[in-house]
C-alpha positions as CSV (number, residue, x, y, z in Angstrom):
1,M,-39.1,-2.4,38.1
2,D,-40.2,-1.0,35.1
3,P,-41.1,-4.1,32.8
4,N,-39.7,-1.8,30.0
5,F,-36.5,-1.8,31.2
6,W,-36.3,-5.5,31.1
7,I,-37.3,-5.6,28.0
8,V,-34.8,-3.4,26.8
9,L,-32.2,-5.7,28.6
10,D,-33.8,-8.7,26.6
11,W,-32.7,-6.9,23.6
12,L,-29.7,-6.1,24.7
13,A,-28.5,-9.8,25.1
14,F,-30.4,-10.7,21.8
15,A,-28.0,-8.1,20.3
16,E,-25.3,-9.5,21.8
17,R,-25.4,-13.1,21.0
18,E,-26.6,-12.1,17.3
19,L,-23.2,-9.8,17.0
20,L,-20.8,-12.4,18.6
21,L,-22.2,-14.9,16.0
22,F,-21.7,-12.6,13.2
23,A,-18.4,-11.0,14.4
24,G,-17.3,-14.2,15.2
25,V,-18.0,-16.5,12.1
26,F,-16.4,-14.1,9.9
27,C,-13.6,-13.0,11.8
28,L,-12.8,-16.6,11.9
29,I,-13.4,-16.9,8.0
30,G,-10.8,-13.8,7.5
31,A,-8.7,-15.7,10.5
32,I,-8.2,-19.0,8.1
33,D,-7.5,-16.6,5.3
34,E,-4.2,-15.0,7.1
35,F,-3.6,-18.5,8.4
36,A,-3.3,-20.3,4.9
37,I,-1.2,-17.6,3.7
38,D,1.0,-18.1,6.8
39,L,1.1,-21.9,6.3
40,I,2.0,-21.2,2.7
41,W,5.3,-18.9,3.7
42,L,6.1,-21.1,6.5
43,W,6.1,-24.0,4.1
44,L,8.3,-22.1,0.9
45,R,10.4,-20.8,3.5
46,L,11.6,-24.2,5.7
47,T,11.4,-26.0,2.0
48,G,14.3,-22.9,0.9
49,R,11.7,-22.0,-2.3
50,I,12.0,-18.2,-0.5
51,S,14.5,-16.3,0.9
52,T,15.9,-12.7,0.7
53,V,18.9,-12.3,-1.3
54,R,22.2,-11.1,0.4
55,M,24.5,-9.4,-1.5
56,P,27.2,-6.6,-1.4
57,T,25.2,-3.3,-2.4
58,G,28.2,-0.7,-1.7
59,D,29.1,-0.4,-5.4
60,L,25.3,-0.8,-6.9
61,S,24.5,3.3,-7.1
62,F,27.8,3.6,-9.2
63,R,27.0,0.5,-11.7
64,Q,26.6,1.1,-15.3
65,L,22.8,0.5,-16.1
66,S,21.9,-1.9,-19.0
67,G,20.1,0.9,-20.9
68,R,17.7,4.6,-19.8
69,A,16.1,4.6,-16.6
70,A,13.1,7.1,-16.7
71,V,11.7,7.6,-13.6
72,F,8.4,9.3,-13.4
73,I,7.7,11.7,-9.7
74,P,4.0,13.2,-10.1
75,A,3.9,16.0,-7.8
76,W,0.9,19.0,-6.7
77,Q,1.2,20.8,-3.7
78,E,4.7,18.9,-2.5
79,S,6.8,21.8,-2.2
80,V,7.7,20.6,1.4
81,V,9.3,17.5,0.5
82,I,10.0,17.4,-3.2
83,G,13.2,19.1,-3.1
84,H,14.5,16.5,-0.6
85,T,13.4,13.4,-2.7
86,I,14.8,14.7,-6.1
87,S,18.6,15.8,-4.5
88,H,18.5,12.7,-2.3
89,A,17.6,10.4,-5.8
90,L,20.3,12.5,-8.2
91,T,23.0,12.0,-5.3
92,A,22.0,8.3,-4.5
93,W,21.8,7.5,-8.2
94,A,24.7,8.4,-9.8
95,H,24.4,6.6,-13.0
96,A,24.4,8.3,-16.2
97,D,21.7,6.9,-17.8
98,L,18.9,8.4,-15.3
99,R,16.2,10.4,-16.3
100,L,14.1,11.3,-13.5
101,Y,10.7,13.1,-15.1
102,V,9.2,15.1,-12.0
103,G,5.5,16.3,-13.0
104,C,4.5,19.5,-11.8
105,Y,1.1,22.0,-12.7
106,R,1.4,25.4,-13.9
107,N,-0.6,26.5,-10.9
108,D,1.8,25.4,-8.4
109,P,5.0,27.2,-8.9
110,A,5.8,26.2,-5.3
111,T,6.3,23.0,-6.3
112,F,8.1,23.5,-9.5
113,A,10.2,26.2,-7.5
114,A,11.4,23.5,-5.0
115,A,12.2,21.3,-7.5
116,A,14.0,23.4,-10.0
117,S,16.2,24.6,-6.3
118,A,17.0,20.9,-5.7
119,A,18.3,20.1,-9.0
120,A,21.6,21.7,-8.9
121,N,21.6,22.3,-12.6
122,D,21.8,18.2,-13.2
123,P,21.0,17.7,-16.6
124,R,19.5,14.2,-15.6
125,L,16.4,16.1,-14.3
126,R,13.7,17.1,-16.6
127,I,10.8,18.9,-15.0
128,V,7.5,18.7,-16.9
129,V,5.0,21.2,-16.0
130,H,1.2,19.9,-16.9
131,D,-0.7,22.4,-19.1
132,C,-3.6,22.4,-17.1
133,D,-4.5,23.5,-13.7
134,G,-3.9,21.1,-10.8
135,P,-4.9,18.8,-9.4
136,T,-6.1,16.2,-11.9
137,D,-6.1,12.6,-10.9
138,K,-2.5,11.2,-10.2
139,A,-3.0,9.2,-13.6
140,D,-3.6,11.8,-15.6
141,C,-0.2,13.6,-14.3
142,L,1.7,10.6,-14.8
143,N,0.2,9.9,-18.6
144,R,1.6,13.5,-18.9
145,L,5.1,12.7,-17.6
146,Y,5.0,9.7,-19.9
147,R,4.3,11.9,-22.8
148,A,7.3,14.0,-22.1
149,M,9.4,10.6,-22.2
150,A,8.1,9.6,-25.3
151,E,8.9,13.0,-26.9
152,D,12.4,13.0,-25.6
153,E,13.2,9.6,-26.9
154,Q,12.4,10.9,-30.2
155,R,14.3,13.9,-29.8
156,S,17.6,11.5,-29.0
157,G,16.8,8.6,-30.7
158,Q,17.5,6.8,-27.7
159,R,14.9,4.6,-25.9
160,A,13.9,4.1,-22.3
161,H,14.9,0.5,-21.5
162,M,12.9,0.8,-17.9
163,V,10.0,3.1,-16.4
164,L,10.1,3.5,-12.3
165,L,7.6,5.0,-10.5
166,H,7.9,7.1,-7.3
167,D,5.8,9.5,-5.3
168,A,6.9,13.2,-4.1
169,E,7.9,11.9,-0.5
170,D,10.0,8.8,-1.2
171,M,13.4,8.5,0.2
172,V,14.9,6.0,-3.1
173,D,17.9,3.1,-1.8
174,P,20.9,3.7,-3.3
175,A,21.0,-0.2,-4.4
176,A,17.3,-0.3,-5.6
177,L,18.1,1.4,-9.4
178,A,21.2,-0.9,-10.4
179,L,18.7,-3.9,-8.7
180,L,15.8,-3.0,-11.0
181,D,17.8,-2.4,-13.9
182,K,18.9,-6.3,-13.5
183,A,15.6,-7.8,-12.7
184,I,14.0,-6.0,-15.2
185,E,15.4,-8.5,-18.1
186,R,14.1,-11.2,-16.7
187,A,10.2,-9.7,-15.8
188,E,7.9,-7.0,-17.2
189,F,7.2,-5.8,-13.8
190,V,9.4,-5.9,-10.4
191,Q,8.8,-4.4,-7.1
192,L,10.7,-3.5,-4.3
193,P,9.6,-3.4,-0.8
194,V,7.7,-0.5,0.7
195,L,9.0,0.6,4.4
196,P,7.1,3.2,6.1
197,M,9.3,5.2,8.7
198,P,8.7,4.9,12.3
199,Q,7.4,8.5,13.5
200,E,8.2,9.6,17.1
201,R,5.4,12.6,17.0
202,S,2.6,9.9,15.7
203,R,3.6,6.1,17.3
204,W,-0.1,5.5,17.3
205,I,-1.2,6.6,13.8
206,G,1.9,7.6,11.2
207,S,3.6,4.5,12.5
208,H,0.9,2.0,12.5
209,Y,1.8,1.5,8.6
210,C,5.1,-0.3,9.8
211,E,3.2,-3.4,10.5
212,E,1.2,-3.5,7.9
213,F,3.6,-3.0,5.2
214,A,6.4,-5.2,7.1
215,E,3.5,-8.3,7.1
216,A,2.4,-7.2,3.3
217,H,5.7,-7.0,1.8
218,G,8.0,-9.3,4.2
219,K,5.0,-12.0,3.4
220,T,1.9,-11.7,1.6
221,M,3.7,-10.7,-1.4
222,V,6.0,-13.2,-1.1
223,V,3.5,-16.0,-1.1
224,R,1.9,-14.0,-4.5
225,N,5.1,-14.0,-6.2
226,A,5.8,-18.2,-5.4
227,L,2.4,-18.9,-6.6
228,A,3.1,-16.6,-10.0
229,T,-0.2,-14.4,-9.6
230,G,-0.6,-11.4,-10.4
231,L,1.3,-8.7,-8.4
232,P,-0.1,-5.3,-7.7
233,A,2.4,-2.7,-7.9
234,A,2.7,0.0,-4.8
235,G,3.2,2.9,-7.3
236,V,6.4,3.6,-5.5
237,G,9.8,1.6,-5.9
238,C,8.5,-0.6,-8.8
239,A,10.0,-0.6,-12.6
240,F,8.0,-1.5,-15.8
241,S,9.7,-2.7,-19.2
242,R,9.1,0.2,-21.6
243,D,7.8,-2.5,-24.4
244,M,4.9,-3.5,-21.7
245,L,4.3,0.5,-21.1
246,G,3.9,1.1,-24.6
247,E,1.4,-2.0,-24.6
248,M,-0.4,-0.7,-21.8
249,A,-0.5,3.0,-23.5
250,H,-1.9,1.3,-26.9
251,D,-4.8,-0.6,-24.6
252,E,-5.5,2.5,-23.0
253,F,-6.1,4.7,-26.6
254,A,-8.0,1.8,-27.9
255,R,-10.5,2.0,-24.7
256,D,-11.2,5.8,-23.5
257,G,-8.6,7.8,-25.9
258,S,-5.9,8.2,-23.3
259,V,-2.4,9.2,-24.5
260,G,-0.6,7.0,-21.4
261,P,-0.3,3.3,-19.9
262,F,-2.0,4.9,-16.9
263,A,-5.7,3.8,-16.0
264,S,-7.6,7.8,-15.8
265,G,-10.4,7.9,-13.6
266,S,-8.7,5.0,-11.7
267,L,-7.9,6.1,-7.7
268,T,-5.3,3.2,-7.9
269,E,-3.8,3.2,-11.3
270,D,-0.4,1.6,-10.2
271,Y,-2.5,-1.2,-8.4
272,E,-4.1,-1.7,-11.5
273,L,-1.4,-1.6,-14.0
274,G,0.5,-3.9,-11.7
275,L,-2.0,-6.6,-12.5
276,R,-2.9,-5.7,-16.5
277,V,1.0,-6.8,-16.6
278,A,0.0,-10.3,-15.5
279,T,-3.1,-10.2,-17.9
280,K,-1.1,-9.7,-20.7
281,G,1.0,-12.3,-20.0
282,G,4.1,-10.5,-18.6
283,R,6.1,-11.4,-15.8
284,S,6.0,-10.2,-12.6
285,H,8.8,-10.6,-9.9
286,F,8.9,-8.9,-6.4
287,L,12.5,-8.8,-5.2
288,R,14.0,-8.7,-1.8
289,V,17.4,-8.2,-1.5
290,R,19.6,-7.2,2.1
291,G,23.0,-5.9,1.6
292,E,25.9,-7.2,3.6
293,D,25.4,-5.5,6.7
294,G,21.3,-6.8,6.7
295,R,19.8,-3.4,5.9
296,L,16.8,-3.8,3.3
297,V,17.0,-2.7,0.4
298,A,13.3,-0.6,0.0
299,T,11.9,2.5,-0.4
300,R,11.3,4.9,2.7
301,A,9.3,7.1,3.4
302,Y,6.9,8.8,6.1
303,F,2.7,7.7,5.9
304,P,0.2,10.2,6.8
305,H,0.6,11.1,10.9
306,S,-2.9,12.3,11.8
307,I,-5.8,10.4,11.7
308,E,-7.4,12.2,9.2
309,G,-4.7,11.7,6.7
310,A,-5.1,8.3,7.4
311,V,-8.2,7.5,6.9
312,I,-8.3,9.6,3.8
313,Q,-5.5,7.6,2.4
314,K,-6.6,4.2,3.1
315,A,-10.2,5.4,1.8
316,R,-8.5,5.9,-1.6
317,W,-7.0,2.7,-1.5
318,V,-10.3,0.7,-0.6
319,H,-12.4,2.6,-3.3
320,G,-9.6,1.9,-5.8
321,I,-9.0,-1.4,-5.1
322,A,-12.0,-3.2,-3.4
323,L,-14.7,-1.2,-5.0
324,Q,-13.5,0.0,-8.2
325,G,-11.7,-3.1,-8.8
326,W,-14.5,-5.0,-9.5
327,D,-15.8,-2.5,-12.2
328,R,-12.6,-2.5,-13.9
329,L,-10.6,-5.7,-13.7
330,G,-13.6,-7.9,-12.9
331,W,-12.5,-11.5,-12.1
332,T,-10.4,-14.4,-13.0
333,P,-11.1,-18.0,-13.5
334,A,-7.7,-18.9,-12.5
335,A,-7.7,-20.1,-8.9
336,G,-4.7,-18.7,-7.7
337,E,-5.9,-15.2,-9.0
338,W,-9.2,-15.1,-7.5
339,W,-8.4,-16.1,-4.4
340,M,-5.7,-12.9,-4.0
341,R,-8.4,-10.7,-5.7
342,L,-11.2,-11.6,-3.4
343,R,-8.4,-10.6,-0.3
344,D,-7.7,-7.5,-2.3
345,R,-11.5,-6.5,-2.2
346,R,-12.5,-7.7,1.3
347,G,-11.9,-4.4,3.0
348,P,-15.2,-2.8,2.8
349,F,-16.7,-6.2,4.4
350,S,-13.6,-6.5,6.8
351,A,-15.2,-3.1,7.8
352,L,-18.5,-3.8,9.0
353,V,-17.1,-7.3,10.9
354,L,-14.5,-5.2,12.8
355,A,-17.2,-2.6,14.0
356,C,-19.9,-5.4,14.4
357,A,-17.1,-7.2,16.8
358,Y,-16.1,-3.6,18.6
359,L,-19.9,-2.9,19.2
360,F,-20.3,-6.6,20.5
361,L,-17.2,-6.1,23.1
362,V,-18.9,-2.4,24.1
363,L,-22.3,-4.5,24.9
364,A,-20.5,-7.2,26.1
365,G,-18.9,-4.5,28.8
366,L,-22.3,-2.8,29.7
367,S,-23.9,-6.3,30.3
368,F,-20.9,-7.5,32.9
369,A,-21.3,-3.9,34.3
370,L,-25.2,-4.2,34.9
371,A,-24.9,-8.0,35.8
372,A,-22.7,-6.8,38.5
373,F,-25.3,-4.6,40.0
374,G,-28.1,-8.0,39.3
375,R,-29.7,-5.3,36.3
376,A,-29.0,-7.8,33.5
377,P,-30.5,-11.3,32.3
378,A,-28.1,-13.7,32.7
379,W,-27.4,-15.5,29.6
380,E,-24.6,-18.0,28.9
381,P,-22.6,-18.8,25.5
382,N,-24.1,-22.2,24.2
383,A,-20.9,-24.9,23.4
384,T,-20.9,-23.8,19.4
385,L,-20.6,-19.9,20.2
386,E,-18.4,-20.5,23.3
387,F,-15.9,-22.9,20.5
388,L,-16.2,-19.9,18.4
389,L,-15.0,-17.4,21.0
390,W,-12.0,-19.4,21.6
391,L,-11.1,-19.9,17.8
392,N,-10.8,-16.2,17.3
393,V,-8.9,-15.7,20.7
394,G,-6.7,-18.2,19.7
395,S,-6.8,-16.6,16.0
396,F,-6.0,-13.0,17.5
397,L,-2.9,-14.5,19.6
398,W,-1.5,-16.0,16.4
399,R,-2.4,-12.8,14.6
400,A,-0.5,-10.7,17.2
401,V,3.0,-13.0,17.4
402,S,3.0,-13.0,13.3
403,R,2.4,-9.3,13.7
404,F,5.3,-8.6,16.0
405,A,7.8,-11.2,14.4
406,F,7.5,-9.6,10.5
407,T,7.5,-6.0,12.6
408,A,10.3,-6.9,14.7
409,R,12.4,-8.3,11.7
410,E,12.4,-4.7,9.8
411,Y,12.3,-2.6,12.8
412,G,13.6,-4.2,15.7
413,A,11.8,-5.7,19.4
414,T,10.4,-2.7,20.4
415,E,8.7,-1.4,17.6
416,G,7.5,-4.8,17.3
417,A,5.8,-4.8,20.7
418,R,4.2,-1.5,19.5
419,A,2.8,-2.9,16.9
420,I,0.6,-5.4,18.8
421,V,-0.6,-2.5,21.1
422,R,-1.6,-0.9,17.7
423,M,-3.4,-3.0,16.3
424,P,-7.2,-1.9,17.6
425,V,-5.7,2.0,16.2
426,S,-5.0,-0.1,13.0
427,N,-9.1,-1.5,12.9
428,V,-10.6,1.8,14.3
429,I,-8.8,3.3,11.1
430,A,-10.2,0.5,8.5
431,I,-13.6,1.1,9.9
432,M,-13.4,4.7,8.8
433,A,-11.7,4.2,6.1
434,G,-14.1,1.4,4.9
435,R,-16.9,3.7,5.4
436,R,-15.8,6.6,3.7
437,A,-14.9,4.5,0.5
438,L,-18.4,3.3,0.4
439,L,-20.0,6.4,0.7
440,A,-17.7,7.8,-2.1
441,Y,-18.4,4.7,-4.2
442,V,-22.4,5.2,-3.9
443,R,-21.7,9.0,-4.9
444,T,-20.1,7.6,-8.0
445,L,-22.5,5.3,-8.8
446,A,-25.3,8.1,-8.7
447,G,-23.4,10.1,-11.3
448,G,-20.7,11.7,-9.1
449,K,-17.2,12.5,-10.3
450,V,-14.5,10.2,-9.0
451,R,-12.8,12.4,-6.1
452,W,-9.1,12.0,-5.7
453,D,-8.2,12.6,-2.0
454,K,-4.8,13.0,-2.2
455,T,-2.4,12.5,0.7
456,T,-0.7,15.8,2.1
457,H,3.1,15.5,3.4
458,D,5.0,17.6,5.7
459,A,7.8,15.5,6.5
460,H,10.5,13.9,4.4
461,P,12.7,11.0,6.3
462,L,15.7,13.4,5.6
463,M,14.4,16.1,7.4
464,A,15.2,13.8,10.8
465,A,18.1,12.0,10.0
466,P,18.2,10.2,13.8
467,V,15.1,8.7,13.1
468,A,15.5,7.5,9.4
469,K,19.1,5.9,10.7
470,A,17.1,3.5,13.3
471,A,14.5,2.7,10.8
472,Q,17.3,0.9,8.6
């Protein structure tokens, strides 16, 4: 046997051991972090400090609001879905004090036409055409809507009570507007849960968002709310007090001359806006309410169904939250806040650890196959490595149980079981998104312009009523 062959095998064994050590240690650190959130959630639940409110919600879509509610929906090339979103929102929310602001661009006539045809001459709809070619970034479009609202306020003499954010593909909940209207009296920022819709055409990619949001908005956000740390805004199903947005707009103008409260140049202006409420001393609240039928009051939508679309979307989140967050938001001395920001910014490193873990599994499989033919040097992990390996196996089983439980609570046991099977898919997408985000961030450090990779939407929940009903 060629001696060089055995040298290669020795290097293979060395790489396998080092990958096991690196991935094992940092996967365990991540597992401890998640386990801490689990324990806090369990303790809060058992002591009755957190609970999902149950109340009759059938008449909330007609209940009078305490003031004018403005809803901002930025739209670029959304002609397929924007009509469904507008018509459903205007029907679900029958309140006279609703004003729906939809932002279009002058070089996107298809979206404008779809929005106009869905209005059915409803005077509560305002279609705002941006005076520049699209796409600009989302914050720019939102700031244009903010200016349009301010102009309406001056003309009518009536100031808005709160401002809601939604995306062009959202299906709003009929009870949401009245609940947010009531909650905003005691907070400057309120966030409702987001429930991605399971997709029959994309059980493995488009539907993997279900379990991620089920855990994030069923546990993590609940813990953050209980710890009174800053809450990140999801950009949909969230409401801000008009006074707070006015203060934010003043800050943005002082910082870079922007006319509006949304951070221009940020890929995750919604996330940033939510945290800035806390830094300004504002009160934030995560609101979970179920109707008498057990249905969660939440914003529902389809998420990207292709691997490319999912990677683009998640790379934008990682870039904006984990990488831009260092530059734009910095850190804070408060222990709880520091912990949550560290969790938010772990995306790129988590992607590296996951990549190493999967590479280890590949090398371990190769070594096992070679050993079966007597072609690989036998090596046994020492007691420390073996203990580390079993700890990670135990943490994986715990994570699988947690993922099943939170997913099954919202979508049923079948989807909960699928959530466990989809865990490798979620990890691979996270690895690809982390790489894309890091490369994009490096380009900006080299002087490149921040690039807004917008998600393409080609389906709306109202286009598939049976699927939407099953997810309720």
